[in-house]
DSSP file (Angstrom, degrees, kcal/mol; ACC not computed):
  #  RESIDUE AA STRUCTURE BP1 BP2  ACC     N-H-->O    O-->H-N    N-H-->O    O-->H-N    TCO  KAPPA ALPHA  PHI   PSI    X-CA   Y-CA   Z-CA
    1    1 A M              0   0    0      0, 0.0     7,-0.9     0, 0.0     2,-0.4   0.000 360.0 360.0 360.0 141.8   80.0  149.6  121.7
    2    2 A K  E     -A    7   0A   0      5,-0.2     2,-0.5     6,-0.1     5,-0.2  -0.919 360.0-155.2-125.2 147.9   80.0  153.3  121.1
    3    3 A I  E >  S-A    6   0A   0      3,-3.4     3,-1.7    -2,-0.4     8,-0.0  -0.975  87.5 -20.7-120.6 113.8   82.6  156.1  121.5
    4    4 A F  T 3  S-     0   0    0     -2,-0.5    -1,-0.1     1,-0.3     3,-0.1   0.919 128.3 -52.6  50.4  49.5   81.0  159.5  122.0
    5    5 A T  T 3  S+     0   0    0      1,-0.2     2,-0.4    -3,-0.0    -1,-0.3   0.535 119.3 110.0  65.0  12.2   77.8  158.2  120.4
    6    6 A K  E <  S-A    3   0A   0     -3,-1.7    -3,-3.4     1,-0.0    -1,-0.2  -0.895  71.1-112.8-113.8 146.3   79.6  157.0  117.4
    7    7 A S  E  >  -A    2   0A   0     -2,-0.4     4,-2.2    -5,-0.2     5,-0.2  -0.277  26.3-112.5 -72.2 162.1   80.2  153.3  116.5
    8    8 A I  H  > S+     0   0    0     -7,-0.9     4,-2.9     1,-0.2     5,-0.2   0.895 118.8  54.2 -60.2 -41.0   83.6  151.7  116.5
    9    9 A S  H  > S+     0   0    0      1,-0.2     4,-2.8     2,-0.2    -1,-0.2   0.908 107.8  49.6 -61.2 -42.3   83.4  151.3  112.7
   10   10 A Y  H  > S+     0   0    0      2,-0.2     4,-2.2     1,-0.2     5,-0.2   0.930 113.1  45.9 -62.0 -46.2   82.7  155.0  112.3
   11   11 A V  H  X>S+     0   0    0     -4,-2.2     4,-2.6     2,-0.2     5,-0.8   0.913 113.8  49.6 -63.8 -43.1   85.6  156.0  114.5
   12   12 A K  I  X>S+     0   0    0     -4,-2.9     4,-1.0     1,-0.2     5,-0.6   0.929 113.2  46.2 -62.3 -46.1   87.9  153.5  112.8
   13   13 A E  I  <5S+     0   0    0     -4,-2.8    -1,-0.2    -5,-0.2    -2,-0.2   0.879 122.7  34.2 -63.8 -38.9   87.0  154.7  109.3
   14   14 A N  I  <5S+     0   0    0     -4,-2.2    -2,-0.2    -5,-0.2    -1,-0.2   0.733 132.8  16.7 -93.7 -23.2   87.3  158.4  110.2
   15   15 A Y  I  X5S+     0   0    0     -4,-2.6     4,-2.6    -5,-0.2     5,-0.3   0.664  98.5  80.4-126.9 -21.8   90.1  158.6  112.7
   16   16 A L  I  X<S+     0   0    0     -4,-1.0     4,-2.6    -5,-0.8     5,-0.3   0.931  98.2  44.7 -60.1 -49.2   92.3  155.5  112.7
   17   17 A G  H  ><S+     0   0    0     -5,-0.6     4,-2.3     1,-0.2    -1,-0.2   0.921 116.2  45.1 -62.4 -45.6   94.4  156.3  109.7
   18   18 A S  H  > S+     0   0    0      2,-0.2     4,-2.2     1,-0.2    -1,-0.2   0.892 114.3  48.6 -68.4 -38.3   95.0  160.0  110.6
   19   19 A I  H  X S+     0   0    0     -4,-2.6     4,-2.3     2,-0.2    -2,-0.2   0.945 114.2  44.8 -67.3 -46.7   95.8  159.2  114.2
   20   20 A L  H  X S+     0   0    0     -4,-2.6     4,-2.6    -5,-0.3    -2,-0.2   0.877 111.6  55.1 -64.1 -35.7   98.3  156.4  113.3
   21   21 A G  H  X S+     0   0    0     -4,-2.3     4,-2.5    -5,-0.3    -1,-0.2   0.912 108.5  47.3 -61.2 -42.9   99.8  158.7  110.6
   22   22 A M  H  X S+     0   0    0     -4,-2.2     4,-2.8     2,-0.2     5,-0.2   0.900 111.0  52.0 -65.8 -39.3  100.4  161.4  113.2
   23   23 A V  H  X S+     0   0    0     -4,-2.3     4,-2.7     2,-0.2    -2,-0.2   0.941 111.8  45.6 -61.8 -47.3  102.0  158.9  115.6
   24   24 A V  H  X S+     0   0    0     -4,-2.6     4,-2.4     2,-0.2     5,-0.2   0.917 113.8  49.9 -62.7 -43.2  104.3  157.7  112.9
   25   25 A G  H  X S+     0   0    0     -4,-2.5     4,-2.2     2,-0.2    -2,-0.2   0.924 112.9  45.9 -61.5 -45.2  105.2  161.2  111.8
   26   26 A F  H  X S+     0   0    0     -4,-2.8     4,-2.8     2,-0.2     5,-0.3   0.909 111.7  52.1 -64.3 -42.4  105.9  162.3  115.4
   27   27 A L  H  X S+     0   0    0     -4,-2.7     4,-2.0    -5,-0.2    -2,-0.2   0.928 111.7  46.0 -61.0 -44.2  108.0  159.2  116.1
   28   28 A Y  H  < S+     0   0    0     -4,-2.4     5,-0.4     1,-0.2    -1,-0.2   0.904 115.5  47.3 -65.2 -39.2  110.1  159.8  113.0
   29   29 A F  H  < S+     0   0    0     -4,-2.2    -2,-0.2    -5,-0.2    -1,-0.2   0.907 120.9  33.9 -69.7 -41.2  110.6  163.5  113.8
   30   30 A F  H  < S+     0   0    0     -4,-2.8     2,-0.3    -5,-0.2    -2,-0.2   0.659 112.0  62.8 -94.6 -15.9  111.5  163.1  117.5
   31   31 A L  S  < S-     0   0    0     -4,-2.0     2,-1.2    -5,-0.3     0, 0.0  -0.779  85.0-115.1-107.7 154.1  113.4  159.8  117.4
   32   32 A E        +     0   0    0     -2,-0.3     2,-0.6     2,-0.0    -3,-0.1  -0.741  41.0 177.6 -85.9  96.5  116.6  159.0  115.7
   33   33 A I        +     0   0    0     -2,-1.2     3,-0.2    -5,-0.4    -2,-0.0  -0.901  12.2 166.4-106.5 115.7  115.5  156.4  113.2
   34   34 A S        +     0   0    0     -2,-0.6    -1,-0.1     1,-0.1    -2,-0.0   0.500  60.6  77.3-108.7  -5.1  118.2  155.2  110.9
   35   35 A F  S    S+     0   0    0      2,-0.0     2,-0.5     1,-0.0    -1,-0.1   0.514  82.0  79.3 -85.4  -1.9  116.7  152.1  109.3
   36   36 A I        -     0   0    0     -3,-0.2     3,-0.1     4,-0.0    -3,-0.0  -0.918  65.3-156.2-106.9 125.6  114.6  154.2  106.9
   37   37 A D     >  -     0   0    0     -2,-0.5     4,-2.1     1,-0.2     3,-0.2  -0.856  11.0-165.0 -95.6 101.1  116.2  155.7  103.8
   38   38 A P  H  > S+     0   0    0      0, 0.0     4,-2.5     0, 0.0     5,-0.2   0.854  80.6  54.2 -61.1 -38.3  113.8  158.5  103.1
   39   39 A R  H  > S+     0   0    0      1,-0.2     4,-1.8     2,-0.2     5,-0.1   0.920 111.9  42.7 -65.5 -43.2  114.9  159.3   99.6
   40   40 A S  H  > S+     0   0    0     -3,-0.2     4,-2.3     1,-0.2    -1,-0.2   0.867 113.1  54.4 -70.9 -32.9  114.4  155.7   98.3
   41   41 A L  H  X S+     0   0    0     -4,-2.1     4,-2.9     2,-0.2     5,-0.2   0.902 106.3  51.8 -64.2 -40.6  111.1  155.5  100.2
   42   42 A I  H  X S+     0   0    0     -4,-2.5     4,-1.7     1,-0.2    -1,-0.2   0.917 110.5  48.5 -61.7 -43.2  109.9  158.7   98.5
   43   43 A N  H  X S+     0   0    0     -4,-1.8     4,-0.9     1,-0.2    -2,-0.2   0.906 114.9  45.1 -62.9 -41.5  110.7  157.1   95.1
   44   44 A D  H  X S+     0   0    0     -4,-2.3     4,-1.4     1,-0.2     3,-0.3   0.909 112.9  48.7 -70.1 -42.3  108.9  153.9   96.0
   45   45 A I  H  X S+     0   0    0     -4,-2.9     4,-3.3     1,-0.2     5,-0.3   0.796  98.4  70.2 -70.6 -27.8  105.8  155.5   97.4
   46   46 A Q  H  X S+     0   0    0     -4,-1.7     4,-1.8    -5,-0.2    -1,-0.2   0.941 105.2  38.7 -56.0 -50.1  105.4  157.8   94.5
   47   47 A G  H  X S+     0   0    0     -4,-0.9     4,-2.5    -3,-0.3    -1,-0.2   0.872 115.9  53.1 -68.1 -36.7  104.4  155.0   92.2
   48   48 A T  H  X S+     0   0    0     -4,-1.4     4,-2.6     2,-0.2    -2,-0.2   0.910 108.8  48.8 -65.4 -42.2  102.4  153.3   94.9
   49   49 A A  H  X S+     0   0    0     -4,-3.3     4,-2.1     2,-0.2    -1,-0.2   0.899 113.2  47.0 -65.4 -40.4  100.4  156.5   95.6
   50   50 A F  H  X S+     0   0    0     -4,-1.8     4,-2.0    -5,-0.3    -2,-0.2   0.901 113.0  49.1 -69.4 -39.0   99.7  157.0   91.9
   51   51 A G  H  X S+     0   0    0     -4,-2.5     4,-2.6     2,-0.2    -2,-0.2   0.896 110.3  51.2 -63.7 -40.5   98.7  153.3   91.5
   52   52 A S  H  X S+     0   0    0     -4,-2.6     4,-2.7     2,-0.2     5,-0.2   0.890 106.8  55.0 -62.9 -40.1   96.4  153.6   94.5
   53   53 A F  H  X S+     0   0    0     -4,-2.1     4,-1.8     1,-0.2    -2,-0.2   0.938 111.7  43.3 -57.9 -49.0   94.8  156.7   93.0
   54   54 A G  H  X S+     0   0    0     -4,-2.0     4,-2.1     2,-0.2    -2,-0.2   0.906 113.6  51.1 -65.2 -42.8   94.0  154.8   89.8
   55   55 A L  H  X S+     0   0    0     -4,-2.6     4,-2.6     1,-0.2    -2,-0.2   0.922 110.2  48.5 -61.4 -45.4   92.8  151.7   91.7
   56   56 A L  H  X S+     0   0    0     -4,-2.7     4,-1.9     1,-0.2    -1,-0.2   0.856 110.5  50.5 -68.6 -34.2   90.5  153.6   93.9
   57   57 A L  H  X S+     0   0    0     -4,-1.8     4,-2.0    -5,-0.2    -1,-0.2   0.891 110.8  50.5 -67.3 -37.6   89.0  155.5   91.0
   58   58 A T  H  X S+     0   0    0     -4,-2.1     4,-2.1     2,-0.2    -2,-0.2   0.919 109.6  49.9 -64.0 -44.1   88.4  152.2   89.2
   59   59 A L  H  X S+     0   0    0     -4,-2.6     4,-2.2     1,-0.2    -1,-0.2   0.882 108.4  53.8 -62.5 -37.7   86.7  150.7   92.3
   60   60 A L  H  X S+     0   0    0     -4,-1.9     4,-2.7     1,-0.2    -1,-0.2   0.922 108.5  48.4 -62.5 -43.3   84.5  153.8   92.5
   61   61 A S  H  X S+     0   0    0     -4,-2.0     4,-2.0     1,-0.2    -2,-0.2   0.880 109.4  53.4 -66.5 -35.5   83.4  153.3   88.9
   62   62 A I  H  X S+     0   0    0     -4,-2.1     4,-1.2     2,-0.2    -1,-0.2   0.918 111.9  45.5 -62.2 -42.4   82.7  149.6   89.5
   63   63 A I  H  < S+     0   0    0     -4,-2.2     3,-0.2     2,-0.2    -2,-0.2   0.923 112.7  49.1 -68.1 -44.2   80.5  150.5   92.4
   64   64 A L  H  < S+     0   0    0     -4,-2.7    -1,-0.2     1,-0.2    -2,-0.2   0.831 122.5  34.0 -66.5 -30.4   78.6  153.3   90.6
   65   65 A Q  H  < S+     0   0    0     -4,-2.0    -1,-0.2    -5,-0.2    -2,-0.2   0.503  95.0 114.1-101.1  -5.4   78.0  151.0   87.6
   66   66 A G     <  -     0   0    0     -4,-1.2    -3,-0.0    -3,-0.2    -4,-0.0  -0.243  42.0-171.6 -69.5 154.0   77.6  147.7   89.5
   67   67 A N        +     0   0    0      4,-0.0    -1,-0.1     5,-0.0     2,-0.1   0.053  35.5 132.6-135.1  27.8   74.3  145.9   89.6
   68   68 A S  S  > S-     0   0    0      1,-0.1     4,-2.7     4,-0.0     5,-0.2  -0.392  70.8-108.2 -72.0 160.8   74.9  143.1   92.2
   69   69 A S  H  > S+     0   0    0      1,-0.2     4,-2.3     2,-0.2     5,-0.1   0.855 118.9  52.0 -60.7 -35.1   72.1  142.7   94.8
   70   70 A T  H  > S+     0   0    0      2,-0.2     4,-2.6     1,-0.2    -1,-0.2   0.918 111.3  45.5 -68.5 -42.9   74.4  144.1   97.5
   71   71 A I  H  > S+     0   0    0      2,-0.2     4,-2.6     1,-0.2    -2,-0.2   0.900 113.1  50.4 -69.2 -39.0   75.3  147.2   95.5
   72   72 A I  H  X S+     0   0    0     -4,-2.7     4,-1.4     2,-0.2    -2,-0.2   0.921 112.0  48.3 -62.6 -42.8   71.7  147.8   94.5
   73   73 A W  H  X S+     0   0    0     -4,-2.3     4,-0.9    -5,-0.2    -2,-0.2   0.918 112.2  49.0 -61.3 -43.0   70.7  147.4   98.2
   74   74 A M  H >< S+     0   0    0     -4,-2.6     3,-0.7     1,-0.2     7,-0.5   0.890 107.5  54.1 -66.3 -38.4   73.4  149.9   99.2
   75   75 A K  H 3< S+     0   0    0     -4,-2.6    -1,-0.2     1,-0.2    -2,-0.2   0.822 103.5  57.3 -63.7 -29.3   72.3  152.4   96.6
   76   76 A S  H 3< S+     0   0    0     -4,-1.4     2,-1.2     1,-0.2    -1,-0.2   0.771  95.1  69.1 -72.9 -24.2   68.8  152.3   98.0
   77   77 A K  S <X S-     0   0    0     -4,-0.9     4,-2.7    -3,-0.7     5,-0.2  -0.752  71.7-173.7 -93.2  89.4   70.3  153.3  101.4
   78   78 A K  H  > S+     0   0    0     -2,-1.2     4,-2.9     1,-0.2     5,-0.2   0.864  77.6  49.8 -56.9 -44.3   71.2  156.9  100.5
   79   79 A K  H  > S+     0   0    0      2,-0.2     4,-2.0     1,-0.2    -1,-0.2   0.928 114.7  43.9 -64.4 -45.1   73.0  157.8  103.8
   80   80 A L  H  > S+     0   0    0      2,-0.2     4,-2.1     1,-0.2    -2,-0.2   0.913 115.7  48.3 -64.4 -43.9   75.1  154.6  103.7
   81   81 A F  H  X S+     0   0    0     -4,-2.7     4,-2.5    -7,-0.5    -2,-0.2   0.917 111.6  49.0 -65.5 -43.6   75.9  155.0  100.0
   82   82 A N  H  X S+     0   0    0     -4,-2.9     4,-2.3    -5,-0.2    -1,-0.2   0.877 110.6  51.5 -63.8 -37.2   76.8  158.7  100.4
   83   83 A R  H  X S+     0   0    0     -4,-2.0     4,-2.0    -5,-0.2    -1,-0.2   0.901 110.6  48.7 -64.9 -40.8   79.1  157.8  103.3
   84   84 A F  H  X S+     0   0    0     -4,-2.1     4,-2.3     2,-0.2    -2,-0.2   0.912 112.1  47.8 -65.3 -43.7   80.8  155.1  101.3
   85   85 A I  H  X S+     0   0    0     -4,-2.5     4,-2.6     2,-0.2    -2,-0.2   0.891 111.2  51.4 -65.3 -40.0   81.3  157.5   98.3
   86   86 A A  H  X S+     0   0    0     -4,-2.3     4,-2.3     2,-0.2    -1,-0.2   0.886 109.1  50.9 -64.1 -38.4   82.7  160.2  100.6
   87   87 A Y  H  X S+     0   0    0     -4,-2.0     4,-2.1     2,-0.2    -2,-0.2   0.920 110.7  48.5 -64.8 -43.4   85.1  157.7  102.1
   88   88 A N  H  X S+     0   0    0     -4,-2.3     4,-2.6     1,-0.2    -2,-0.2   0.922 110.5  51.6 -61.1 -43.5   86.3  156.7   98.6
   89   89 A R  H  X S+     0   0    0     -4,-2.6     4,-2.7     1,-0.2     5,-0.2   0.908 108.6  51.4 -60.6 -42.2   86.7  160.4   97.7
   90   90 A R  H  X S+     0   0    0     -4,-2.3     4,-2.3     1,-0.2    -1,-0.2   0.916 112.0  45.4 -61.9 -43.7   88.8  161.1  100.8
   91   91 A V  H  X S+     0   0    0     -4,-2.1     4,-2.3     2,-0.2    -2,-0.2   0.883 112.9  50.9 -69.7 -37.7   91.1  158.2  100.0
   92   92 A V  H  X S+     0   0    0     -4,-2.6     4,-2.2     2,-0.2    -2,-0.2   0.937 112.8  45.4 -63.5 -46.6   91.4  159.1   96.3
   93   93 A V  H  X S+     0   0    0     -4,-2.7     4,-2.7     1,-0.2    -2,-0.2   0.898 112.1  52.5 -64.5 -39.7   92.3  162.8   97.2
   94   94 A L  H  X S+     0   0    0     -4,-2.3     4,-2.4    -5,-0.2    -1,-0.2   0.909 109.8  48.3 -62.1 -42.7   94.7  161.6   99.9
   95   95 A S  H  X S+     0   0    0     -4,-2.3     4,-2.1     2,-0.2    -1,-0.2   0.893 112.4  48.7 -66.9 -38.4   96.5  159.3   97.4
   96   96 A L  H  X S+     0   0    0     -4,-2.2     4,-2.5     2,-0.2    -2,-0.2   0.923 112.2  48.3 -65.8 -43.7   96.7  162.2   94.8
   97   97 A L  H  X S+     0   0    0     -4,-2.7     4,-2.7     1,-0.2    -2,-0.2   0.891 111.1  50.6 -63.7 -39.2   98.1  164.6   97.4
   98   98 A L  H  X S+     0   0    0     -4,-2.4     4,-2.4     2,-0.2    -1,-0.2   0.904 110.1  50.5 -65.4 -40.1  100.6  162.0   98.6
   99   99 A F  H  X S+     0   0    0     -4,-2.1     4,-1.9     2,-0.2    -2,-0.2   0.943 113.6  44.5 -61.1 -48.0  101.7  161.5   95.0
  100  100 A L  H  X S+     0   0    0     -4,-2.5     4,-2.2     1,-0.2    -2,-0.2   0.888 113.0  51.5 -65.1 -38.7  102.1  165.3   94.4
  101  101 A Y  H  X S+     0   0    0     -4,-2.7     4,-2.8     1,-0.2    -1,-0.2   0.882 108.0  52.0 -65.8 -38.1  103.9  165.7   97.8
  102  102 A S  H  X S+     0   0    0     -4,-2.4     4,-2.0     2,-0.2    -1,-0.2   0.881 108.8  50.9 -66.5 -36.1  106.3  162.9   96.9
  103  103 A L  H  X S+     0   0    0     -4,-1.9     4,-1.8     2,-0.2    -2,-0.2   0.922 111.2  49.0 -62.5 -43.2  107.1  164.7   93.6
  104  104 A L  H  X S+     0   0    0     -4,-2.2     4,-1.7     1,-0.2    -2,-0.2   0.933 113.0  45.8 -61.8 -47.4  107.7  167.9   95.5
  105  105 A L  H  < S+     0   0    0     -4,-2.8    -1,-0.2     1,-0.2    -2,-0.2   0.849 112.9  51.5 -65.0 -33.4  110.0  166.2   98.0
  106  106 A K  H  < S+     0   0    0     -4,-2.0    -1,-0.2    -5,-0.2    -2,-0.2   0.837 121.6  28.3 -72.5 -32.8  111.9  164.4   95.2
  107  107 A H  H  < S+     0   0    0     -4,-1.8     2,-0.5    -5,-0.1    -2,-0.2   0.494 101.4  82.6-113.7  -4.5  112.5  167.5   93.1
  108  108 A V  S  < S-     0   0    0     -4,-1.7     3,-0.0    -5,-0.2    -4,-0.0  -0.888  72.9-128.4-108.6 133.2  112.7  170.5   95.4
  109  109 A N    >>  -     0   0    0     -2,-0.5     4,-1.4     1,-0.1     3,-0.9  -0.607  13.1-137.9 -75.2 128.5  115.9  171.3   97.3
  110  110 A P  H 3> S+     0   0    0      0, 0.0     4,-2.3     0, 0.0     5,-0.2   0.826 103.2  60.8 -59.1 -31.1  115.2  171.8  101.1
  111  111 A D  H 3> S+     0   0    0      1,-0.2     4,-2.1     2,-0.2     5,-0.1   0.851 100.8  54.8 -64.5 -32.4  117.5  174.8  101.2
  112  112 A F  H <> S+     0   0    0     -3,-0.9     4,-1.7     2,-0.2    -1,-0.2   0.917 108.6  47.2 -65.0 -43.5  115.2  176.5   98.7
  113  113 A I  H  X S+     0   0    0     -4,-1.4     4,-2.9     1,-0.2     5,-0.3   0.904 110.7  52.5 -65.0 -40.8  112.2  176.0  100.9
  114  114 A I  H  X>S+     0   0    0     -4,-2.3     4,-2.0     1,-0.2     5,-0.8   0.907 108.7  50.4 -61.2 -41.6  114.1  177.3  103.9
  115  115 A S  H  <5S+     0   0    0     -4,-2.1    -1,-0.2     2,-0.2    -2,-0.2   0.851 114.9  43.5 -67.7 -32.9  115.1  180.4  102.0
  116  116 A I  H  <5S+     0   0    0     -4,-1.7    -2,-0.2     1,-0.2    -1,-0.2   0.930 120.6  38.5 -75.3 -46.4  111.4  181.1  101.0
  117  117 A V  H  <5S-     0   0    0     -4,-2.9    -2,-0.2    -5,-0.2    -3,-0.2   0.690  96.6-138.6 -81.2 -18.7  109.9  180.3  104.4
  118  118 A K  T  <5 +     0   0    0     -4,-2.0     3,-0.3    -5,-0.3    -3,-0.2   0.886  58.4 134.0  61.9  42.4  112.6  181.9  106.4
  119  119 A L    > X +     0   0    0     -5,-0.8     3,-1.4    -6,-0.2     5,-0.9   0.414  37.8  95.3 -99.1   1.3  112.7  179.2  109.0
  120  120 A S  G > 5S+     0   0    0     -6,-0.5     3,-0.9     1,-0.3    -1,-0.2   0.815  80.5  57.1 -65.0 -27.3  116.4  178.7  109.2
  121  121 A S  G 3 5S+     0   0    0     -3,-0.3    -1,-0.3     1,-0.2    -2,-0.1   0.677  99.9  59.3 -76.2 -14.8  116.7  181.1  112.1
  122  122 A Y  G < 5S-     0   0    0     -3,-1.4    -1,-0.2     2,-0.1    -2,-0.2   0.485 103.3-130.4 -89.9  -3.3  114.2  178.9  114.1
  123  123 A S  T < 5 +     0   0    0     -3,-0.9    -3,-0.1    -4,-0.4    -2,-0.1   0.828  50.6 154.8  55.4  39.3  116.5  175.8  113.9
  124  124 A I      < -     0   0    0     -5,-0.9     2,-1.6     1,-0.0    -1,-0.2  -0.846  50.8-124.4 -91.4 125.4  113.7  173.5  112.7
  125  125 A P     >  -     0   0    0      0, 0.0     4,-2.5     0, 0.0     5,-0.2  -0.537  31.2-173.1 -71.8  92.3  115.1  170.6  110.6
  126  126 A I  H  > S+     0   0    0     -2,-1.6     4,-2.8     1,-0.2     5,-0.2   0.880  78.5  50.5 -57.9 -44.4  112.9  171.3  107.6
  127  127 A E  H  > S+     0   0    0      1,-0.2     4,-2.2     2,-0.2    -1,-0.2   0.916 112.3  46.6 -64.3 -41.7  113.9  168.2  105.7
  128  128 A K  H  > S+     0   0    0      2,-0.2     4,-2.2     1,-0.2    -1,-0.2   0.885 112.8  50.7 -66.8 -37.6  113.2  165.9  108.7
  129  129 A L  H  X S+     0   0    0     -4,-2.5     4,-2.3     2,-0.2    -2,-0.2   0.923 110.6  49.0 -63.6 -44.5  109.8  167.7  109.2
  130  130 A A  H  X S+     0   0    0     -4,-2.8     4,-2.0     1,-0.2    -2,-0.2   0.896 113.1  46.5 -63.7 -40.3  108.9  167.3  105.5
  131  131 A I  H  X S+     0   0    0     -4,-2.2     4,-2.8     2,-0.2    -1,-0.2   0.848 109.5  55.0 -72.2 -33.3  109.8  163.6  105.6
  132  132 A S  H  X S+     0   0    0     -4,-2.2     4,-2.4     2,-0.2    -2,-0.2   0.924 109.6  46.7 -62.7 -44.1  107.9  163.1  108.9
  133  133 A V  H  X S+     0   0    0     -4,-2.3     4,-2.5     2,-0.2    -2,-0.2   0.904 112.5  51.5 -62.5 -40.9  104.8  164.6  107.3
  134  134 A F  H  X S+     0   0    0     -4,-2.0     4,-2.4     2,-0.2    -2,-0.2   0.926 111.1  46.0 -62.3 -46.6  105.4  162.3  104.3
  135  135 A L  H  X S+     0   0    0     -4,-2.8     4,-2.2     2,-0.2    -1,-0.2   0.891 113.2  50.2 -65.5 -39.1  105.7  159.2  106.4
  136  136 A G  H  X S+     0   0    0     -4,-2.4     4,-2.4    -5,-0.2    -2,-0.2   0.918 112.1  46.9 -64.0 -43.1  102.6  160.2  108.4
  137  137 A T  H  X S+     0   0    0     -4,-2.5     4,-2.7     2,-0.2    -2,-0.2   0.879 110.4  53.2 -66.8 -37.7  100.6  160.7  105.2
  138  138 A T  H  X S+     0   0    0     -4,-2.4     4,-2.4     2,-0.2    -1,-0.2   0.912 110.2  47.7 -62.5 -42.3  101.8  157.4  103.8
  139  139 A T  H  X S+     0   0    0     -4,-2.2     4,-2.6     2,-0.2     5,-0.2   0.922 111.6  50.8 -62.7 -44.7  100.6  155.6  106.9
  140  140 A W  H  X S+     0   0    0     -4,-2.4     4,-2.5     1,-0.2     5,-0.2   0.926 111.8  47.0 -59.1 -47.3   97.3  157.4  106.8
  141  141 A L  H  X S+     0   0    0     -4,-2.7     4,-2.5     1,-0.2     5,-0.2   0.905 111.7  51.3 -62.9 -41.8   96.8  156.4  103.1
  142  142 A T  H  X S+     0   0    0     -4,-2.4     4,-2.3     2,-0.2    -2,-0.2   0.939 113.0  44.0 -62.1 -48.2   97.8  152.8  103.8
  143  143 A I  H  X S+     0   0    0     -4,-2.6     4,-2.4     1,-0.2     5,-0.2   0.937 116.0  46.8 -64.0 -47.0   95.3  152.4  106.7
  144  144 A D  H  X S+     0   0    0     -4,-2.5     4,-2.5    -5,-0.2    -1,-0.2   0.867 111.9  51.1 -65.7 -35.8   92.5  154.1  104.8
  145  145 A T  H  X S+     0   0    0     -4,-2.5     4,-2.7    -5,-0.2    -1,-0.2   0.921 110.5  48.7 -66.9 -42.9   93.1  152.1  101.7
  146  146 A I  H  X S+     0   0    0     -4,-2.3     4,-2.1    -5,-0.2    -2,-0.2   0.930 113.3  47.1 -62.0 -44.8   93.0  148.9  103.6
  147  147 A L  H  X S+     0   0    0     -4,-2.4     4,-2.0     1,-0.2    -2,-0.2   0.908 112.5  49.8 -63.5 -41.2   89.8  149.8  105.3
  148  148 A F  H  X S+     0   0    0     -4,-2.5     4,-2.9     1,-0.2    -2,-0.2   0.923 109.8  50.5 -63.9 -43.0   88.2  150.9  102.1
  149  149 A L  H  X S+     0   0    0     -4,-2.7     4,-2.7     1,-0.2     5,-0.2   0.884 108.4  52.8 -63.8 -37.4   89.2  147.7  100.3
  150  150 A R  H  X S+     0   0    0     -4,-2.1     4,-1.6     2,-0.2    -1,-0.2   0.923 112.5  44.7 -62.0 -43.0   87.7  145.7  103.2
  151  151 A I  H  X S+     0   0    0     -4,-2.0     4,-1.8     2,-0.2    -2,-0.2   0.921 112.8  52.1 -66.0 -43.1   84.4  147.6  102.8
  152  152 A F  H  X S+     0   0    0     -4,-2.9     4,-2.2     1,-0.2     5,-0.2   0.928 110.3  46.4 -60.4 -48.0   84.5  147.3   99.0
  153  153 A Y  H  X S+     0   0    0     -4,-2.7     4,-1.0     1,-0.2    -1,-0.2   0.829 110.3  53.6 -68.3 -30.6   85.0  143.5   99.1
  154  154 A A  H  < S+     0   0    0     -4,-1.6    -1,-0.2    -5,-0.2    -2,-0.2   0.860 110.5  49.6 -67.0 -33.8   82.3  143.1  101.6
  155  155 A L  H  < S+     0   0    0     -4,-1.8    -2,-0.2     1,-0.2    -1,-0.2   0.914 110.5  45.7 -71.1 -44.0   80.0  145.1   99.3
  156  156 A I  H  < S+     0   0    0     -4,-2.2     2,-0.3    -5,-0.1    -1,-0.2   0.665  87.9 102.4 -80.0 -13.0   80.6  143.2   96.1
  157  157 A K  S  < S-     0   0    0     -4,-1.0   -87,-0.0    -5,-0.2     2,-0.0  -0.537  80.5-118.2 -69.3 128.9   80.3  139.8   97.8
  158  158 A E              0   0    0     -2,-0.3    -1,-0.1     1,-0.1    -2,-0.1  -0.344 360.0 360.0 -67.2 148.4   76.9  138.4   97.0
  159  159 A K              0   0    0     -3,-0.0    -1,-0.1    -2,-0.0    -2,-0.1   0.472 360.0 360.0 -72.0 360.0   74.5  137.7   99.9
């Protein structure tokens, strides 16, 4: 089955994480959600994002140096291999950005950002907006990491 001439797998790999991330971010921003403690979540995700960054770089090195029949076959298919490497790069960069963003949220006072950006007159809840973006990005990273790991384990499994 195809969606706008693209396979379901292609759409899932490229859009599922970002779309679900936006949905989660919008839901947190527009609904009163009280069961999430954003500050403790930021502290917890910080280590997870950095760990994910390291794990994904390690998996990339395993793939680049691997010599199983599946990896050799995949390396021979340049388009497929380049797509896989690009997907890994995207998830690695996303995990690094989430780690840096969590550091920023953890250590920067929201009033300082409001004074710099001059948004206080627009009555936008800056802290809630920042946490909505954080939750959306966390969702995006989680979905993309799970999809990448599924692809990775399918690759290293011998035929």
